[in-house]
C-alpha positions in Angstrom: -76.6 -26.8 0.0 -76.1 -23.3 1.4 -74.8 -20.3 -0.5 -71.3 -20.6 1.2 -70.9 -24.2 0.3 -72.0 -23.5 -3.3 -69.4 -20.7 -3.5 -66.8 -23.0 -2.0 -67.4 -25.8 -4.4 -67.5 -23.4 -7.4 -64.1 -22.0 -6.4 -62.7 -25.5 -5.9 -64.1 -26.7 -9.3 -62.5 -23.7 -11.1 -59.2 -24.4 -9.3 -59.3 -28.1 -10.3 -60.0 -27.1 -13.9 -57.1 -24.6 -13.8 -54.7 -27.4 -12.5 -55.4 -29.4 -15.6 -54.4 -26.7 -18.1 -51.1 -26.9 -19.9 -49.9 -23.5 -18.6 -50.6 -24.4 -15.0 -48.7 -27.7 -15.3 -45.8 -25.9 -17.1 -45.5 -23.2 -14.4 -45.7 -25.9 -11.7 -42.9 -27.8 -13.3 -40.8 -24.7 -13.8 -41.2 -23.7 -10.1 -40.2 -27.2 -9.0 -37.1 -27.0 -11.3 -36.3 -23.5 -9.9 -36.4 -24.8 -6.3 -34.3 -27.7 -7.3 -31.7 -25.5 -9.0 -31.5 -23.2 -6.0 -31.1 -26.2 -3.7 -28.3 -27.5 -5.8 -26.6 -24.1 -5.7 -26.8 -24.0 -2.0 -25.3 -27.5 -1.8 -22.5 -26.5 -4.1 -21.8 -23.3 -2.2 -21.7 -25.2 1.1 -19.0 -27.5 -0.3 -16.8 -24.6 -1.3 -13.8 -23.7 0.9 -14.7 -20.6 2.9 -12.1 -17.9 2.7 -11.4 -16.3 6.1 -10.7 -12.6 5.5 -9.7 -10.7 8.7 -10.7 -7.0 8.6 -8.3 -4.2 9.5 -8.0 -4.0 13.3 -8.9 -0.3 13.1 -12.4 -1.0 11.7 -13.5 2.6 11.3 -14.7 4.0 8.0 -14.2 7.6 9.1 -10.9 7.1 10.9 -9.3 4.5 8.7 -11.1 5.1 5.4 -8.5 3.7 2.9 -8.0 0.4 4.7 -11.6 -0.3 5.4 -12.6 0.7 1.8 -10.0 -1.6 0.4 -11.3 -4.4 2.7 -14.8 -4.1 1.4 -13.8 -3.8 -2.2 -11.7 -7.0 -1.8 -14.8 -8.7 -0.4 -16.7 -7.5 -3.4 -14.1 -9.1 -5.7 -14.4 -12.4 -3.9 -18.2 -12.2 -4.3 -17.9 -11.6 -8.0 -15.8 -14.7 -8.3 -18.6 -16.6 -6.4 -16.3 -17.3 -3.5 -17.6 -17.9 0.0 -16.1 -15.5 2.5 -16.0 -15.2 6.3 -15.8 -11.5 7.2 -13.7 -11.9 10.3 -13.9 -8.9 12.7 -13.1 -10.9 15.8 -9.8 -9.2 16.5 -10.6 -5.6 15.8 -9.4 -3.0 18.3 -11.6 -0.1 17.1 -15.1 0.0 15.8 -17.2 3.0 15.0 -21.0 2.9 14.4 -20.9 4.1 10.8 -18.8 1.0 9.8 -21.6 -1.2 11.0 -24.0 0.6 8.7 -21.5 0.1 5.8 -21.1 -3.6 6.6 -24.8 -4.1 6.6 -25.3 -2.2 3.3 -22.6 -4.3 1.7 -24.0 -7.6 2.9 -27.4 -6.7 1.6 -26.3 -6.0 -2.0 -27.9 -8.1 -4.6 -24.6 -9.8 -5.6 -23.8 -10.5 -2.0 -27.0 -12.5 -1.6 -25.9 -14.9 -4.4 -23.0 -16.4 -2.4 -22.6 -17.8 1.1 -21.2 -15.1 3.4 -20.2 -15.7 7.1 -19.3 -13.3 9.8 -18.6 -12.9 13.5 -18.6 -10.4 16.3 -15.6 -8.6 18.0 -14.0 -10.4 20.9 -13.5 -7.2 22.8 -16.6 -7.0 25.1 -17.1 -3.2 24.6 -17.0 -3.4 20.8 -19.1 -6.6 20.8 -21.8 -4.8 22.8 -21.8 -1.9 20.3 -22.0 -4.4 17.4 -24.7 -6.6 18.8 -26.9 -3.8 20.1 -26.8 -2.0 16.8 -29.6 -4.2 15.4 -27.5 -5.7 12.7 -28.6 -9.2 13.6 -32.2 -8.2 12.7 -31.1 -8.2 9.1 -29.0 -11.4 8.9 -29.5 -15.1 9.7 -28.1 -15.8 13.1 -28.6 -18.2 16.0 -30.3 -17.0 19.2 -32.0 -13.7 20.0 -29.8 -10.6 20.3 -30.6 -7.7 22.5 -31.0 -4.4 20.5 -30.4 -1.1 22.3 -33.5 1.2 22.3 -31.1 4.2 22.1 -29.8 3.2 18.7 -31.7 2.6 15.4 -30.7 0.9 12.2 -33.0 1.2 9.2 -33.0 -0.2 5.7 -35.2 1.3 3.1 -35.7 0.7 -0.7 -37.0 3.8 -2.3 -37.7 5.8 -5.4 -37.8 9.4 -4.3 -39.8 8.5 -1.2 -39.0 10.0 2.2 -39.7 8.0 5.3 -41.4 10.3 7.8 -41.2 7.8 10.7 -37.5 7.5 10.4 -37.1 11.3 10.6 -39.5 11.6 13.5 -37.6 9.0 15.6 -34.3 10.6 14.9 -35.6 14.0 15.9 -37.1 12.5 19.0 -33.8 11.0 20.0 -32.1 14.3 19.5 -34.6 16.3 21.5 -34.3 13.8 24.4 -30.5 14.2 24.4 -30.7 18.0 24.7 -33.6 17.7 27.2 -31.2 16.1 29.7 -29.4 19.4 29.9 -32.6 21.5 30.0 -32.2 22.6 26.4 -35.2 22.8 24.0 -33.4 21.8 20.8 -34.6 23.3 17.5 -34.8 20.4 15.1 -35.4 22.3 11.9 -31.9 21.8 10.6 -31.8 18.1 11.4 -35.2 17.6 9.8 -34.2 19.4 6.6 -30.9 17.5 6.4 -32.5 14.1 6.8 -35.3 14.8 4.4 -32.8 16.0 1.7 -30.5 13.0 2.3 -33.4 10.5 2.0 -34.9 12.1 -1.0 -31.9 13.3 -3.0 -28.7 11.4 -2.0 -29.3 8.3 -4.1 -31.1 10.1 -6.9 -28.2 12.2 -7.9 -26.4 9.0 -8.9 -28.0 8.4 -12.3 -31.4 8.5 -14.0 -30.9 4.8 -14.9 -30.7 3.7 -11.2 -33.9 3.7 -9.1 -35.3 1.9 -6.2 -31.9 1.7 -4.4 -31.6 0.4 -0.9 -30.3 2.9 1.5 -29.4 2.7 5.2 -29.8 5.2 8.1 -28.3 4.5 11.5 -28.1 6.7 14.6 -26.0 5.8 17.6 -26.1 7.4 21.0 -22.6 7.9 22.5 -23.7 8.4 26.1 -20.2 9.1 27.4 -19.8 12.1 25.1 -23.5 13.1 24.9 -23.4 12.8 21.2 -25.7 11.3 18.5 -23.8 9.9 15.6 -25.7 9.6 12.3 -24.6 7.6 9.2 -26.5 7.5 5.9 -25.4 5.2 3.1 -26.6 4.5 -0.4 -24.7 2.3 -2.9 -25.5 4.1 -6.1 -22.8 5.2 -8.5 -21.8 8.2 -6.2 -21.8 11.9 -6.2 -18.9 12.5 -8.5 -20.1 10.2 -11.2 -23.5 12.0 -11.4 -24.6 14.1 -14.3 -24.1 17.2 -12.2 -20.4 17.0 -12.7 -20.4 16.3 -16.5 -19.3 19.8 -17.5 -16.5 20.1 -14.8 -15.1 16.7 -15.6 -15.0 17.2 -19.3 -13.0 20.4 -18.7 -10.7 19.0 -16.1 -10.0 15.5 -17.4 -7.0 16.7 -19.2 -5.6 18.3 -16.0 -6.3 15.8 -13.3 -7.9 12.3 -13.5 -9.3 12.2 -9.9 -12.2 14.1 -8.4 -10.2 16.0 -5.7 -10.2 19.2 -7.7 -14.0 19.1 -7.8 -14.4 19.4 -4.0 -14.0 23.1 -3.8 -16.7 24.0 -6.5 -18.9 21.3 -5.0 -18.7 22.8 -1.5 -19.3 26.3 -3.0 -22.4 25.2 -4.8 -21.0 25.8 -8.2 -21.8 22.4 -9.5 -24.9 22.6 -11.7 -26.2 19.7 -13.7 -25.8 19.6 -17.4 -29.1 17.7 -17.6 -32.4 19.4 -16.9 -34.0 16.4 -15.2 -30.9 15.8 -13.0 -30.8 19.4 -12.0 -34.3 19.1 -10.6 -33.2 16.1 -8.5 -29.6 16.5 -7.4 -28.2 19.9 -7.9 -30.4 21.5 -5.3 -30.8 18.7 -2.7 -27.1 18.1 -2.3 -26.4 21.8 -1.9 -29.0 22.0 0.9 -27.2 19.2 2.7 -23.9 21.1 2.4 -25.6 24.3 3.8 -27.0 22.4 6.8 -23.6 20.8 7.4 -21.9 24.2 7.8 -24.1 25.1 10.8 -22.5 25.1 14.2 -24.9 22.5 15.7 -23.2 19.8 13.6 -20.1 18.9 15.5 -18.6 16.8 12.7 -19.7 16.3 9.1 -18.0 13.9 6.6 -19.0 12.9 3.1 -17.3 10.0 1.3 -18.1 9.3 -2.4 -16.1 7.7 -5.2 -12.4 8.5 -4.7 -12.9 11.5 -2.3 -13.4 12.0 1.4 -14.7 15.5 2.4 -14.6 17.1 5.8 -17.3 19.7 5.3 -16.5 21.5 8.5 -12.9 22.2 7.6 -13.8 22.5 3.8 -11.0 20.0 3.0 -10.9 17.0 0.7 -8.8 13.9 0.7 -8.1 11.6 -2.2 -8.7 8.0 -1.5 -6.6 5.1 -2.7 -9.7 3.1 -3.9 -13.2 3.9 -5.1 -16.3 3.9 -3.0 -19.3 3.2 -5.2 -22.0 5.1 -3.4 -22.6 8.1 -1.1 -21.8 8.1 2.6 -22.8 10.9 4.9 -21.7 11.0 8.6 -22.5 13.7 11.1 -22.6 14.2 14.8 -24.8 16.4 17.0 -23.7 16.9 20.6 -25.4 18.5 23.6 -21.9 19.6 24.7 -21.6 22.1 21.9 
């Protein structure tokens, strides 16, 4: 018998002995029971009545923030009640790319994966094209292959203080190519700094107890307006619930319950963490994002977190009717500027 055969028989004998141990048999039975339980749950969920929940016709997180936010929070409540929901966007009349990012982030939450969720695409052919070509079908179960545009990119990443260099590189490449069409050699330093800070700091200013959060980055090329539209989302606890705001909130809670009054000191860089460890993570990174946002090359810059929507370009804040648990950053770079 050759050495290879001896080794093979030795491994096989060890495996057969292992299969006869009490622990192996116990684990095997537990795995069978777990698979059975999961199958039963799937059968039970399939028997449930599916709630059809039409989205707002103006399905735009930046242009119709309150309605879209309420819609997703309602879906979250259905999910908490273990209800199966069909997110019906078939009749929408407006769709903006950042809303696709938000939809995908919400569908991928841990709680969302415990129930049966359904969805569809817009009937409007232009909106359907944008939706399908975004790449959203790469992250959900669907029938048939969907054509993804090479000019757009949707990423999901689970991280703990880790920056994804390839994402930044591809986004910068897309931006340089956009400006190259007009013979402009675009300086990408600001975009690079902004993306790095967003990836490494945005989710971490949420709370020291939260780590390894999923976050999403999507850029969409609006060819008609020569504009790249970026959206970045994490679903942590949000900027205004972070430790950086502890001192301000303790002082202002007797004056005003919301976070709108915190927008001005936030934009002015006056928010400094009351915790040493948090100050190293969030206080600096977020301020660098704000500094980048004020540069002329960014045509539009919106931040939505908790109960506040901030237009960084106009330095104005707007109080929302509902709470967004997370941090959303949206900005545009146009070669028309």
